[in-house]
DOZABA-999076 format. One line per field, with one value per residue: x, y, z of N, C-alpha, C in turn; residue in one letter; chain; residue number from 1. Coordinates in nm, 3 decimals, m for minus. Example, Ala and Ser with C-alpha at 12.3 -4.5 7.8 and 13.67 -1.06 7.14 Angstrom:
2
n.x [1.319 / 1.285]
n.y [m0.569 / m0.225]
n.z [0.780 / 0.708]
ca.x [1.230 / 1.367]
ca.y [m0.450 / m0.106]
ca.z [0.780 / 0.714]
c.x [1.320 / 1.290]
c.y [m0.330 / 0.003]
c.z [0.780 / 0.787]
type [A / S]
mol [A / A]
seq [1 / 2]
This chain:
229
n.x [m1.953 / m1.834 / m1.509 / m1.339 / m1.086 / m1.024 / m1.219 / m1.138 / m0.889 / m0.963 / m1.112 / m0.912 / m0.745 / m0.912 / m0.938 / m0.674 / m0.640 / m0.817 / m0.693 / m0.452 / m0.550 / m0.659 / m0.428 / m0.282 / m0.448 / m0.449 / m0.179 / m0.147 / m0.312 / m0.172 / 0.073 / m0.006 / m0.099 / 0.137 / 0.288 / 0.153 / 0.140 / 0.399 / 0.582 / 0.693 / 0.541 / 0.516 / 0.484 / 0.238 / 0.076 / 0.104 / m0.022 / m0.283 / m0.389 / m0.458 / m0.706 / m0.865 / m0.872 / m1.025 / m1.269 / m1.307 / m1.340 / m1.572 / m1.750 / m1.762 / m1.875 / m2.121 / m2.225 / m2.260 / m2.462 / m2.676 / m2.700 / m2.791 / m3.053 / m3.160 / m3.376 / m3.599 / m3.563 / m3.596 / m3.863 / m3.999 / m3.926 / m3.924 / m3.823 / m3.551 / m3.523 / m3.487 / m3.257 / m3.013 / m3.087 / m3.127 / m2.869 / m2.708 / m2.809 / m2.753 / m2.474 / m2.421 / m2.511 / m2.332 / m2.088 / m2.123 / m2.141 / m1.890 / m1.720 / m1.794 / m1.703 / m1.420 / m1.357 / m1.442 / m1.265 / m1.026 / m1.063 / m1.092 / m1.341 / m1.460 / m1.407 / m1.311 / m1.495 / m1.707 / m1.785 / m1.990 / m2.232 / m2.229 / m2.245 / m2.498 / m2.652 / m2.598 / m2.713 / m2.981 / m3.018 / m2.986 / m3.215 / m3.428 / m3.370 / m3.388 / m3.662 / m3.774 / m3.665 / m3.748 / m4.029 / m4.059 / m3.953 / m4.133 / m4.372 / m4.302 / m4.243 / m4.492 / m4.664 / m4.534 / m4.511 / m4.775 / m4.902 / m4.843 / m4.879 / m5.105 / m5.256 / m5.220 / m4.984 / m4.805 / m4.824 / m4.718 / m4.457 / m4.370 / m4.378 / m4.180 / m3.950 / m3.952 / m3.932 / m3.687 / m3.510 / m3.532 / m3.417 / m3.163 / m3.052 / m3.028 / m2.850 / m2.630 / m2.557 / m2.481 / m2.269 / m2.102 / m2.002 / m1.909 / m1.716 / m1.489 / m1.433 / m1.360 / m1.134 / m0.973 / m0.932 / m0.771 / m0.545 / m0.531 / m0.546 / m0.822 / m0.938 / m0.842 / m0.929 / m1.206 / m1.414 / m1.386 / m1.442 / m1.690 / m1.847 / m1.831 / m1.947 / m2.195 / m2.311 / m2.340 / m2.497 / m2.710 / m2.823 / m2.907 / m3.101 / m3.285 / m3.364 / m3.453 / m3.673 / m3.829 / m3.885 / m4.037 / m4.253 / m4.362 / m4.455 / m4.690 / m4.705 / m4.473 / m4.538 / m4.762 / m4.650 / m4.483 / m4.677 / m4.799 / m4.592]
n.y [6.736 / 7.041 / 7.163 / 7.279 / 7.388 / 7.469 / 7.665 / 7.841 / 7.917 / 8.048 / 8.260 / 8.384 / 8.460 / 8.640 / 8.839 / 8.915 / 9.038 / 9.254 / 9.386 / 9.461 / 9.637 / 9.835 / 9.922 / 10.024 / 10.234 / 10.391 / 10.455 / 10.614 / 10.832 / 10.923 / 10.993 / 11.205 / 11.387 / 11.432 / 11.547 / 11.789 / 11.909 / 11.906 / 12.001 / 12.290 / 12.620 / 12.657 / 12.397 / 12.329 / 12.516 / 12.426 / 12.178 / 12.231 / 12.480 / 12.477 / 12.340 / 12.502 / 12.723 / 12.617 / 12.609 / 12.884 / 12.967 / 12.824 / 12.953 / 13.206 / 13.136 / 13.045 / 13.287 / 13.402 / 13.238 / 13.310 / 13.578 / 13.540 / 13.483 / 13.717 / 13.881 / 13.726 / 13.721 / 13.989 / 14.021 / 13.837 / 13.855 / 13.684 / 13.441 / 13.456 / 13.433 / 13.171 / 13.072 / 13.041 / 12.819 / 12.611 / 12.589 / 12.539 / 12.297 / 12.107 / 12.123 / 12.038 / 11.773 / 11.669 / 11.702 / 11.531 / 11.279 / 11.264 / 11.264 / 11.023 / 10.853 / 10.899 / 10.817 / 10.552 / 10.448 / 10.476 / 10.300 / 10.066 / 9.970 / 10.043 / 9.945 / 9.816 / 9.611 / 9.670 / 9.926 / 9.979 / 9.903 / 10.080 / 10.332 / 10.315 / 10.300 / 10.552 / 10.717 / 10.644 / 10.727 / 11.001 / 11.058 / 10.990 / 11.162 / 11.404 / 11.408 / 11.427 / 11.674 / 11.835 / 11.827 / 11.945 / 12.200 / 12.277 / 12.299 / 12.505 / 12.717 / 12.747 / 12.824 / 13.055 / 13.229 / 13.219 / 13.366 / 13.617 / 13.665 / 13.573 / 13.243 / 13.071 / 13.155 / 13.113 / 12.837 / 12.740 / 12.842 / 12.705 / 12.440 / 12.456 / 12.503 / 12.272 / 12.054 / 12.121 / 12.082 / 11.806 / 11.703 / 11.824 / 11.738 / 11.465 / 11.481 / 11.599 / 11.399 / 11.196 / 11.312 / 11.364 / 11.118 / 11.006 / 11.184 / 11.197 / 10.924 / 10.888 / 11.052 / 10.909 / 10.675 / 10.763 / 10.823 / 11.067 / 11.292 / 11.236 / 11.388 / 11.651 / 11.715 / 11.674 / 11.852 / 12.120 / 12.065 / 11.932 / 12.136 / 12.330 / 12.204 / 12.127 / 12.373 / 12.517 / 12.343 / 12.305 / 12.565 / 12.607 / 12.409 / 12.494 / 12.757 / 12.690 / 12.521 / 12.707 / 12.889 / 12.731 / 12.632 / 12.860 / 13.010 / 13.148 / 13.357 / 13.500 / 13.575 / 13.736 / 13.952 / 14.050 / 14.132 / 14.338 / 14.519]
n.z [m8.482 / m8.347 / m8.398 / m8.140 / m8.106 / m8.366 / m8.410 / m8.216 / m8.318 / m8.554 / m8.446 / m8.298 / m8.508 / m8.640 / m8.443 / m8.436 / m8.686 / m8.657 / m8.444 / m8.564 / m8.757 / m8.593 / m8.463 / m8.681 / m8.767 / m8.536 / m8.524 / m8.756 / m8.687 / m8.464 / m8.578 / m8.741 / m8.546 / m8.401 / m8.602 / m8.647 / m8.393 / m8.284 / m8.469 / m8.660 / m8.723 / m9.002 / m9.096 / m8.978 / m9.107 / m9.371 / m9.358 / m9.265 / m9.358 / m9.644 / m9.654 / m9.500 / m9.662 / m9.864 / m9.729 / m9.698 / m9.965 / m10.017 / m9.843 / m9.961 / m10.207 / m10.114 / m10.033 / m10.285 / m10.381 / m10.212 / m10.290 / m10.546 / m10.508 / m10.426 / m10.496 / m10.423 / m10.147 / m10.088 / m10.154 / m9.990 / m9.684 / m9.467 / m9.550 / m9.517 / m9.242 / m9.164 / m9.271 / m9.112 / m8.950 / m9.134 / m9.250 / m9.023 / m8.915 / m9.112 / m9.106 / m8.843 / m8.851 / m9.040 / m8.903 / m8.682 / m8.812 / m8.940 / m8.719 / m8.599 / m8.799 / m8.801 / m8.541 / m8.557 / m8.748 / m8.610 / m8.393 / m8.527 / m8.590 / m8.823 / m9.146 / m9.472 / m9.503 / m9.330 / m9.394 / m9.584 / m9.458 / m9.244 / m9.368 / m9.485 / m9.256 / m9.147 / m9.341 / m9.313 / m9.050 / m9.089 / m9.243 / m9.064 / m8.847 / m8.984 / m9.048 / m8.792 / m8.684 / m8.889 / m8.868 / m8.616 / m8.669 / m8.866 / m8.716 / m8.534 / m8.709 / m8.836 / m8.625 / m8.531 / m8.764 / m8.842 / m8.652 / m8.728 / m9.004 / m9.275 / m9.263 / m9.484 / m9.609 / m9.395 / m9.367 / m9.612 / m9.599 / m9.373 / m9.465 / m9.660 / m9.500 / m9.337 / m9.525 / m9.641 / m9.426 / m9.385 / m9.622 / m9.613 / m9.370 / m9.423 / m9.638 / m9.506 / m9.319 / m9.496 / m9.649 / m9.436 / m9.372 / m9.616 / m9.726 / m9.537 / m9.553 / m9.822 / m9.821 / m9.646 / m9.793 / m9.999 / m9.868 / m9.730 / m9.448 / m9.254 / m9.047 / m9.083 / m9.339 / m9.354 / m9.220 / m9.343 / m9.620 / m9.606 / m9.491 / m9.695 / m9.927 / m9.824 / m9.744 / m9.987 / m10.151 / m9.975 / m9.946 / m10.210 / m10.229 / m10.030 / m10.116 / m10.369 / m10.313 / m10.174 / m10.378 / m10.546 / m10.386 / m10.271 / m10.477 / m10.543 / m10.354 / m10.418 / m10.678 / m10.635 / m10.500 / m10.699 / m10.883 / m10.742 / m10.737]
ca.x [m1.914 / m1.751 / m1.373 / m1.324 / m0.955 / m1.030 / m1.297 / m1.054 / m0.786 / m1.029 / m1.145 / m0.786 / m0.700 / m0.998 / m0.898 / m0.542 / m0.661 / m0.878 / m0.592 / m0.358 / m0.619 / m0.668 / m0.294 / m0.245 / m0.525 / m0.400 / m0.046 / m0.166 / m0.363 / m0.065 / 0.171 / m0.060 / m0.100 / 0.276 / 0.333 / 0.093 / 0.165 / 0.539 / 0.664 / 0.682 / 0.425 / 0.507 / 0.427 / 0.096 / 0.010 / 0.105 / m0.117 / m0.419 / m0.437 / m0.528 / m0.846 / m0.936 / m0.896 / m1.141 / m1.387 / m1.322 / m1.398 / m1.709 / m1.830 / m1.784 / m1.971 / m2.252 / m2.273 / m2.308 / m2.592 / m2.776 / m2.721 / m2.868 / m3.195 / m3.181 / m3.511 / m3.693 / m3.547 / m3.656 / m4.009 / m4.048 / m3.815 / m3.929 / m3.740 / m3.418 / m3.519 / m3.457 / m3.129 / m2.919 / m3.132 / m3.102 / m2.726 / m2.650 / m2.848 / m2.674 / m2.337 / m2.416 / m2.522 / m2.205 / m1.984 / m2.147 / m2.107 / m1.745 / m1.660 / m1.817 / m1.614 / m1.281 / m1.346 / m1.455 / m1.139 / m0.923 / m1.087 / m1.097 / m1.479 / m1.496 / m1.308 / m1.371 / m1.607 / m1.820 / m1.814 / m2.118 / m2.341 / m2.225 / m2.296 / m2.644 / m2.710 / m2.588 / m2.814 / m3.110 / m3.022 / m3.008 / m3.355 / m3.513 / m3.344 / m3.444 / m3.808 / m3.806 / m3.637 / m3.831 / m4.163 / m4.051 / m3.936 / m4.260 / m4.467 / m4.257 / m4.259 / m4.634 / m4.721 / m4.472 / m4.551 / m4.921 / m4.947 / m4.806 / m4.936 / m5.214 / m5.218 / m5.175 / m4.842 / m4.731 / m4.820 / m4.625 / m4.322 / m4.338 / m4.350 / m4.049 / m3.846 / m3.953 / m3.876 / m3.545 / m3.437 / m3.527 / m3.320 / m3.029 / m3.000 / m2.987 / m2.728 / m2.522 / m2.512 / m2.415 / m2.140 / m2.020 / m1.933 / m1.845 / m1.597 / m1.372 / m1.403 / m1.284 / m1.002 / m0.897 / m0.896 / m0.662 / m0.432 / m0.530 / m0.592 / m0.966 / m0.976 / m0.810 / m0.998 / m1.352 / m1.503 / m1.391 / m1.510 / m1.831 / m1.911 / m1.840 / m2.045 / m2.327 / m2.366 / m2.380 / m2.611 / m2.822 / m2.887 / m2.977 / m3.222 / m3.379 / m3.420 / m3.528 / m3.804 / m3.905 / m3.932 / m4.141 / m4.369 / m4.419 / m4.465 / m4.805 / m4.668 / m4.376 / m4.608 / m4.849 / m4.563 / m4.441 / m4.793 / m4.819 / m4.488]
ca.y [6.811 / 7.154 / 7.160 / 7.398 / 7.446 / 7.539 / 7.787 / 7.932 / 7.971 / 8.145 / 8.378 / 8.452 / 8.523 / 8.757 / 8.941 / 8.963 / 9.132 / 9.375 / 9.456 / 9.524 / 9.751 / 9.939 / 9.975 / 10.103 / 10.359 / 10.471 / 10.505 / 10.724 / 10.947 / 10.970 / 11.058 / 11.334 / 11.475 / 11.470 / 11.636 / 11.922 / 11.966 / 11.912 / 12.068 / 12.435 / 12.689 / 12.634 / 12.263 / 12.337 / 12.588 / 12.340 / 12.068 / 12.273 / 12.599 / 12.453 / 12.299 / 12.620 / 12.805 / 12.556 / 12.657 / 13.025 / 12.973 / 12.777 / 13.059 / 13.310 / 13.082 / 13.046 / 13.425 / 13.422 / 13.169 / 13.396 / 13.697 / 13.500 / 13.482 / 13.845 / 13.932 / 13.650 / 13.766 / 14.122 / 14.009 / 13.765 / 13.865 / 13.572 / 13.330 / 13.472 / 13.403 / 13.030 / 13.032 / 12.985 / 12.687 / 12.516 / 12.570 / 12.482 / 12.157 / 12.026 / 12.120 / 11.955 / 11.632 / 11.631 / 11.692 / 11.408 / 11.163 / 11.259 / 11.225 / 10.880 / 10.783 / 10.905 / 10.732 / 10.414 / 10.409 / 10.465 / 10.180 / 9.949 / 9.925 / 10.072 / 9.900 / 9.793 / 9.518 / 9.727 / 10.064 / 9.988 / 9.898 / 10.201 / 10.446 / 10.299 / 10.335 / 10.696 / 10.778 / 10.621 / 10.816 / 11.136 / 11.070 / 10.990 / 11.286 / 11.512 / 11.408 / 11.475 / 11.818 / 11.902 / 11.843 / 12.044 / 12.331 / 12.307 / 12.347 / 12.634 / 12.816 / 12.769 / 12.899 / 13.188 / 13.311 / 13.224 / 13.473 / 13.746 / 13.679 / 13.481 / 13.103 / 13.009 / 13.188 / 13.046 / 12.694 / 12.714 / 12.866 / 12.595 / 12.323 / 12.481 / 12.483 / 12.131 / 11.970 / 12.154 / 12.018 / 11.660 / 11.678 / 11.870 / 11.647 / 11.343 / 11.517 / 11.620 / 11.269 / 11.123 / 11.376 / 11.352 / 10.989 / 10.976 / 11.267 / 11.144 / 10.789 / 10.906 / 11.104 / 10.798 / 10.580 / 10.817 / 10.848 / 11.201 / 11.290 / 11.256 / 11.493 / 11.783 / 11.736 / 11.654 / 11.963 / 12.227 / 12.023 / 11.907 / 12.267 / 12.396 / 12.136 / 12.130 / 12.509 / 12.555 / 12.260 / 12.330 / 12.691 / 12.588 / 12.331 / 12.576 / 12.862 / 12.625 / 12.481 / 12.829 / 12.947 / 12.644 / 12.619 / 12.991 / 13.080 / 13.239 / 13.477 / 13.576 / 13.633 / 13.845 / 14.067 / 14.106 / 14.200 / 14.464 / 14.610]
ca.z [m8.362 / m8.385 / m8.348 / m8.057 / m8.132 / m8.496 / m8.389 / m8.140 / m8.407 / m8.643 / m8.365 / m8.269 / m8.633 / m8.664 / m8.348 / m8.476 / m8.798 / m8.601 / m8.365 / m8.657 / m8.817 / m8.491 / m8.441 / m8.798 / m8.764 / m8.424 / m8.562 / m8.850 / m8.613 / m8.378 / m8.664 / m8.782 / m8.429 / m8.374 / m8.710 / m8.631 / m8.261 / m8.245 / m8.568 / m8.662 / m8.777 / m9.146 / m9.116 / m8.945 / m9.217 / m9.489 / m9.338 / m9.233 / m9.428 / m9.772 / m9.634 / m9.451 / m9.781 / m9.930 / m9.656 / m9.731 / m10.099 / m10.004 / m9.782 / m10.063 / m10.303 / m10.048 / m10.043 / m10.422 / m10.392 / m10.147 / m10.373 / m10.665 / m10.469 / m10.357 / m10.523 / m10.341 / m10.008 / m10.077 / m10.163 / m9.872 / m9.589 / m9.372 / m9.600 / m9.460 / m9.099 / m9.137 / m9.333 / m9.013 / m8.906 / m9.243 / m9.265 / m8.902 / m8.896 / m9.205 / m9.055 / m8.723 / m8.894 / m9.104 / m8.800 / m8.607 / m8.894 / m8.962 / m8.591 / m8.585 / m8.892 / m8.754 / m8.422 / m8.601 / m8.813 / m8.506 / m8.312 / m8.613 / m8.611 / m8.962 / m9.244 / m9.604 / m9.492 / m9.255 / m9.437 / m9.656 / m9.360 / m9.163 / m9.446 / m9.498 / m9.127 / m9.132 / m9.428 / m9.248 / m8.934 / m9.139 / m9.284 / m8.945 / m8.775 / m9.064 / m9.032 / m8.657 / m8.672 / m8.988 / m8.811 / m8.509 / m8.732 / m8.932 / m8.615 / m8.482 / m8.816 / m8.861 / m8.513 / m8.527 / m8.878 / m8.846 / m8.563 / m8.786 / m9.138 / m9.301 / m9.242 / m9.608 / m9.624 / m9.288 / m9.396 / m9.722 / m9.549 / m9.281 / m9.548 / m9.720 / m9.398 / m9.296 / m9.632 / m9.655 / m9.317 / m9.410 / m9.728 / m9.576 / m9.266 / m9.493 / m9.713 / m9.411 / m9.266 / m9.604 / m9.676 / m9.317 / m9.375 / m9.745 / m9.750 / m9.466 / m9.603 / m9.946 / m9.784 / m9.586 / m9.898 / m10.082 / m9.778 / m9.672 / m9.310 / m9.250 / m8.953 / m9.139 / m9.465 / m9.349 / m9.188 / m9.444 / m9.743 / m9.572 / m9.475 / m9.825 / m10.013 / m9.759 / m9.747 / m10.123 / m10.193 / m9.883 / m9.981 / m10.337 / m10.199 / m9.954 / m10.200 / m10.478 / m10.259 / m10.145 / m10.504 / m10.602 / m10.298 / m10.241 / m10.605 / m10.545 / m10.278 / m10.498 / m10.794 / m10.589 / m10.470 / m10.829 / m10.942 / m10.669 / m10.782]
c.x [m1.814 / m1.613 / m1.346 / m1.192 / m0.955 / m1.106 / m1.213 / m0.947 / m0.843 / m1.059 / m1.018 / m0.732 / m0.779 / m0.960 / m0.764 / m0.553 / m0.718 / m0.776 / m0.492 / m0.420 / m0.628 / m0.532 / m0.250 / m0.316 / m0.476 / m0.263 / m0.057 / m0.215 / m0.253 / 0.040 / 0.123 / m0.057 / 0.041 / 0.327 / 0.282 / 0.136 / 0.312 / 0.628 / 0.627 / 0.554 / 0.408 / 0.446 / 0.278 / 0.017 / m0.001 / m0.001 / m0.261 / m0.475 / m0.508 / m0.675 / m0.929 / m0.963 / m1.012 / m1.270 / m1.415 / m1.389 / m1.544 / m1.800 / m1.861 / m1.885 / m2.112 / m2.311 / m2.326 / m2.444 / m2.702 / m2.805 / m2.802 / m3.018 / m3.231 / m3.324 / m3.615 / m3.686 / m3.608 / m3.808 / m4.068 / m3.933 / m3.808 / m3.848 / m3.601 / m3.408 / m3.465 / m3.329 / m3.031 / m2.957 / m3.097 / m2.953 / m2.665 / m2.685 / m2.772 / m2.530 / m2.323 / m2.425 / m2.391 / m2.094 / m2.000 / m2.102 / m1.957 / m1.672 / m1.675 / m1.724 / m1.471 / m1.260 / m1.353 / m1.329 / m1.031 / m0.938 / m1.091 / m1.237 / m1.529 / m1.380 / m1.380 / m1.496 / m1.729 / m1.865 / m1.952 / m2.235 / m2.346 / m2.281 / m2.447 / m2.714 / m2.707 / m2.690 / m2.952 / m3.126 / m3.048 / m3.153 / m3.446 / m3.495 / m3.403 / m3.594 / m3.847 / m3.785 / m3.719 / m3.972 / m4.163 / m4.039 / m4.065 / m4.359 / m4.430 / m4.281 / m4.407 / m4.697 / m4.667 / m4.522 / m4.704 / m4.978 / m4.922 / m4.877 / m5.047 / m5.165 / m5.167 / m5.027 / m4.759 / m4.718 / m4.720 / m4.480 / m4.278 / m4.306 / m4.211 / m3.936 / m3.837 / m3.892 / m3.727 / m3.462 / m3.427 / m3.418 / m3.178 / m2.970 / m2.953 / m2.857 / m2.609 / m2.466 / m2.435 / m2.277 / m2.045 / m1.948 / m1.851 / m1.717 / m1.477 / m1.334 / m1.320 / m1.145 / m0.914 / m0.849 / m0.781 / m0.546 / m0.418 / m0.579 / m0.740 / m1.006 / m0.952 / m0.895 / m1.149 / m1.432 / m1.503 / m1.467 / m1.657 / m1.906 / m1.933 / m1.951 / m2.185 / m2.391 / m2.419 / m2.503 / m2.733 / m2.896 / m2.965 / m3.108 / m3.327 / m3.445 / m3.499 / m3.666 / m3.891 / m3.964 / m4.045 / m4.267 / m4.439 / m4.432 / m4.577 / m4.775 / m4.571 / m4.444 / m4.694 / m4.769 / m4.518 / m4.556 / m4.818 / m4.718 / m4.516]
c.y [6.921 / 7.141 / 7.290 / 7.468 / 7.526 / 7.671 / 7.890 / 7.995 / 8.077 / 8.274 / 8.457 / 8.525 / 8.648 / 8.871 / 9.002 / 9.065 / 9.263 / 9.456 / 9.528 / 9.648 / 9.867 / 10.005 / 10.065 / 10.238 / 10.450 / 10.532 / 10.624 / 10.850 / 11.008 / 11.045 / 11.196 / 11.433 / 11.523 / 11.570 / 11.777 / 11.987 / 11.991 / 11.984 / 12.216 / 12.487 / 12.662 / 12.497 / 12.263 / 12.408 / 12.500 / 12.231 / 12.118 / 12.386 / 12.569 / 12.419 / 12.413 / 12.717 / 12.751 / 12.605 / 12.804 / 13.041 / 12.929 / 12.881 / 13.171 / 13.263 / 13.077 / 13.186 / 13.456 / 13.355 / 13.255 / 13.519 / 13.665 / 13.499 / 13.610 / 13.897 / 13.860 / 13.693 / 13.904 / 14.115 / 13.940 / 13.758 / 13.744 / 13.452 / 13.335 / 13.435 / 13.263 / 12.981 / 12.976 / 12.844 / 12.581 / 12.486 / 12.500 / 12.335 / 12.064 / 12.012 / 12.031 / 11.806 / 11.585 / 11.612 / 11.564 / 11.286 / 11.151 / 11.219 / 11.076 / 10.802 / 10.781 / 10.817 / 10.584 / 10.362 / 10.387 / 10.337 / 10.053 / 9.896 / 9.953 / 10.031 / 9.875 / 9.706 / 9.582 / 9.864 / 10.077 / 9.990 / 10.026 / 10.320 / 10.436 / 10.336 / 10.486 / 10.769 / 10.763 / 10.712 / 10.960 / 11.159 / 11.082 / 11.120 / 11.405 / 11.522 / 11.467 / 11.626 / 11.897 / 11.926 / 11.947 / 12.186 / 12.374 / 12.366 / 12.485 / 12.744 / 12.850 / 12.854 / 13.042 / 13.277 / 13.321 / 13.331 / 13.611 / 13.770 / 13.576 / 13.336 / 13.036 / 13.032 / 13.112 / 12.898 / 12.661 / 12.739 / 12.753 / 12.467 / 12.336 / 12.451 / 12.335 / 12.039 / 11.995 / 12.083 / 11.867 / 11.629 / 11.711 / 11.784 / 11.516 / 11.367 / 11.532 / 11.490 / 11.190 / 11.180 / 11.359 / 11.219 / 10.971 / 11.057 / 11.220 / 11.003 / 10.798 / 10.958 / 10.994 / 10.701 / 10.631 / 10.869 / 10.994 / 11.192 / 11.328 / 11.373 / 11.632 / 11.816 / 11.750 / 11.782 / 12.074 / 12.187 / 11.997 / 12.039 / 12.335 / 12.336 / 12.148 / 12.267 / 12.545 / 12.476 / 12.288 / 12.458 / 12.679 / 12.510 / 12.419 / 12.682 / 12.803 / 12.582 / 12.603 / 12.889 / 12.864 / 12.644 / 12.752 / 13.076 / 13.184 / 13.368 / 13.564 / 13.644 / 13.751 / 13.971 / 14.134 / 14.184 / 14.335 / 14.569 / 14.659]
c.z [m8.401 / m8.320 / m8.273 / m8.086 / m8.262 / m8.482 / m8.315 / m8.225 / m8.500 / m8.568 / m8.334 / m8.391 / m8.663 / m8.571 / m8.385 / m8.588 / m8.746 / m8.522 / m8.454 / m8.720 / m8.719 / m8.469 / m8.556 / m8.797 / m8.653 / m8.455 / m8.656 / m8.779 / m8.526 / m8.460 / m8.706 / m8.665 / m8.397 / m8.477 / m8.689 / m8.501 / m8.232 / m8.345 / m8.576 / m8.726 / m8.926 / m9.176 / m9.088 / m9.055 / m9.341 / m9.479 / m9.332 / m9.319 / m9.560 / m9.756 / m9.576 / m9.566 / m9.863 / m9.863 / m9.685 / m9.868 / m10.096 / m9.943 / m9.880 / m10.168 / m10.244 / m10.050 / m10.182 / m10.443 / m10.331 / m10.233 / m10.499 / m10.636 / m10.395 / m10.376 / m10.438 / m10.194 / m9.987 / m10.076 / m10.041 / m9.772 / m9.497 / m9.419 / m9.536 / m9.313 / m9.070 / m9.205 / m9.229 / m8.967 / m9.010 / m9.255 / m9.143 / m8.885 / m8.989 / m9.157 / m8.933 / m8.757 / m8.956 / m9.004 / m8.719 / m8.686 / m8.915 / m8.835 / m8.568 / m8.676 / m8.841 / m8.632 / m8.462 / m8.669 / m8.708 / m8.424 / m8.394 / m8.638 / m8.752 / m9.051 / m9.376 / m9.595 / m9.426 / m9.306 / m9.501 / m9.557 / m9.277 / m9.241 / m9.466 / m9.368 / m9.105 / m9.219 / m9.365 / m9.126 / m8.977 / m9.179 / m9.161 / m8.866 / m8.850 / m9.052 / m8.897 / m8.646 / m8.773 / m8.936 / m8.700 / m8.567 / m8.803 / m8.832 / m8.562 / m8.584 / m8.837 / m8.751 / m8.512 / m8.639 / m8.889 / m8.756 / m8.621 / m8.920 / m9.156 / m9.299 / m9.368 / m9.632 / m9.521 / m9.315 / m9.505 / m9.680 / m9.457 / m9.358 / m9.612 / m9.622 / m9.359 / m9.399 / m9.650 / m9.549 / m9.335 / m9.511 / m9.681 / m9.464 / m9.327 / m9.570 / m9.619 / m9.355 / m9.372 / m9.633 / m9.558 / m9.307 / m9.503 / m9.766 / m9.668 / m9.511 / m9.731 / m9.917 / m9.727 / m9.694 / m9.985 / m9.995 / m9.735 / m9.528 / m9.302 / m9.162 / m9.011 / m9.260 / m9.446 / m9.333 / m9.293 / m9.571 / m9.718 / m9.562 / m9.609 / m9.911 / m9.956 / m9.767 / m9.885 / m10.167 / m10.106 / m9.916 / m10.113 / m10.315 / m10.131 / m10.042 / m10.317 / m10.433 / m10.230 / m10.272 / m10.563 / m10.517 / m10.275 / m10.366 / m10.605 / m10.468 / m10.357 / m10.615 / m10.751 / m10.557 / m10.600 / m10.894 / m10.875 / m10.712 / m10.923]
type [X / X / X / X / X / X / X / X / X / X / X / X / X / X / X / X / X / X / X / X / X / X / X / X / X / X / X / X / X / X / X / X / X / X / X / X / X / X / X / X / X / X / X / X / X / X / X / X / X / X / X / X / X / X / X / X / X / X / X / X / X / X / X / X / X / X / X / X / X / X / X / X / X / X / X / X / X / X / X / X / X / X / X / X / X / X / X / X / X / X / X / X / X / X / X / X / X / X / X / X / X / X / X / X / X / X / X / X / X / X / X / X / X / X / X / X / X / X / X / X / X / X / X / X / X / X / X / X / X / X / X / X / X / X / X / X / X / X / X / X / X / X / X / X / X / X / X / X / X / X / X / X / X / X / X / X / X / X / X / X / X / X / X / X / X / X / X / X / X / X / X / X / X / X / X / X / X / X / X / X / X / X / X / X / X / X / X / X / X / X / X / X / X / X / X / X / X / X / X / X / X / X / X / X / X / X / X / X / X / X / X / X / X / X / X / X / X / X / X / X / X / X / X / X / X / X / X / X / X]
mol [A / A / A / A / A / A / A / A / A / A / A / A / A / A / A / A / A / A / A / A / A / A / A / A / A / A / A / A / A / A / A / A / A / A / A / A / A / A / A / A / A / A / A / A / A / A / A / A / A / A / A / A / A / A / A / A / A / A / A / A / A / A / A / A / A / A / A / A / A / A / A / A / A / A / A / A / A / A / A / A / A / A / A / A / A / A / A / A / A / A / A / A / A / A / A / A / A / A / A / A / A / A / A / A / A / A / A / A / A / A / A / A / A / A / A / A / A / A / A / A / A / A / A / A / A / A / A / A / A / A / A / A / A / A / A / A / A / A / A / A / A / A / A / A / A / A / A / A / A / A / A / A / A / A / A / A / A / A / A / A / A / A / A / A / A / A / A / A / A / A / A / A / A / A / A / A / A / A / A / A / A / A / A / A / A / A / A / A / A / A / A / A / A / A / A / A / A / A / A / A / A / A / A / A / A / A / A / A / A / A / A / A / A / A / A / A / A / A / A / A / A / A / A / A / A / A / A / A / A]
seq [1 / 2 / 3 / 4 / 5 / 6 / 7 / 8 / 9 / 10 / 11 / 12 / 13 / 14 / 15 / 16 / 17 / 18 / 19 / 20 / 21 / 22 / 23 / 24 / 25 / 26 / 27 / 28 / 29 / 30 / 31 / 32 / 33 / 34 / 35 / 36 / 37 / 38 / 39 / 40 / 41 / 42 / 43 / 44 / 45 / 46 / 47 / 48 / 49 / 50 / 51 / 52 / 53 / 54 / 55 / 56 / 57 / 58 / 59 / 60 / 61 / 62 / 63 / 64 / 65 / 66 / 67 / 68 / 69 / 70 / 71 / 72 / 73 / 74 / 75 / 76 / 77 / 78 / 79 / 80 / 81 / 82 / 83 / 84 / 85 / 86 / 87 / 88 / 89 / 90 / 91 / 92 / 93 / 94 / 95 / 96 / 97 / 98 / 99 / 100 / 101 / 102 / 103 / 104 / 105 / 106 / 107 / 108 / 109 / 110 / 111 / 112 / 113 / 114 / 115 / 116 / 117 / 118 / 119 / 120 / 121 / 122 / 123 / 124 / 125 / 126 / 127 / 128 / 129 / 130 / 131 / 132 / 133 / 134 / 135 / 136 / 137 / 138 / 139 / 140 / 141 / 142 / 143 / 144 / 145 / 146 / 147 / 148 / 149 / 150 / 151 / 152 / 153 / 154 / 155 / 156 / 157 / 158 / 159 / 160 / 161 / 162 / 163 / 164 / 165 / 166 / 167 / 168 / 169 / 170 / 171 / 172 / 173 / 174 / 175 / 176 / 177 / 178 / 179 / 180 / 181 / 182 / 183 / 184 / 185 / 186 / 187 / 188 / 189 / 190 / 191 / 192 / 193 / 194 / 195 / 196 / 197 / 198 / 199 / 200 / 201 / 202 / 203 / 204 / 205 / 206 / 207 / 208 / 209 / 210 / 211 / 212 / 213 / 214 / 215 / 216 / 217 / 218 / 219 / 220 / 221 / 222 / 223 / 224 / 225 / 226 / 227 / 228 / 229]
């Protein structure tokens, strides 16, 4: 027969640990908010500006990535039409995941024991979401470009966009959890660190993936343009 009192003590102990974790996370968030909101401009700059400079550097590096594929963009202008979609979807996935992490830490739902399951779920969510938006983008791209150019070109461009979105959504969801989790483990503020670093890494890797796939899948179009030149 189960000892009800013992079970109750264990449950109470478990709740006590969760409550302490929630209180600790809430205290850290409160301290950070007070530090930024109540102290002077120099403190706010010291806390926030370094990570914004990281985002600035990332944006400049993303520009270098685009310039590295300048010849491909000149040969097939349509590749450039979908750069905003590819970059924005990865960013949106990363923002969602990082928000879920920060909220989970604050409420105590994410800790050392649950982190592994949560990250696996976020990766799975990124894959499923990527497949859905990738298929939608594939259809839109195929219909839009198919009405303008030959179907073979439209199909290969649509495959490039669709595959890129699947990979980038998965990457965004993964980075969106792993980066704030790593920041939290080394005692940095997850909210301040997450978005600039996620944006920087996601933009650079996402553009490399998109242009790399475009160069591989649309090789025949690029070659035909080079031959004409």
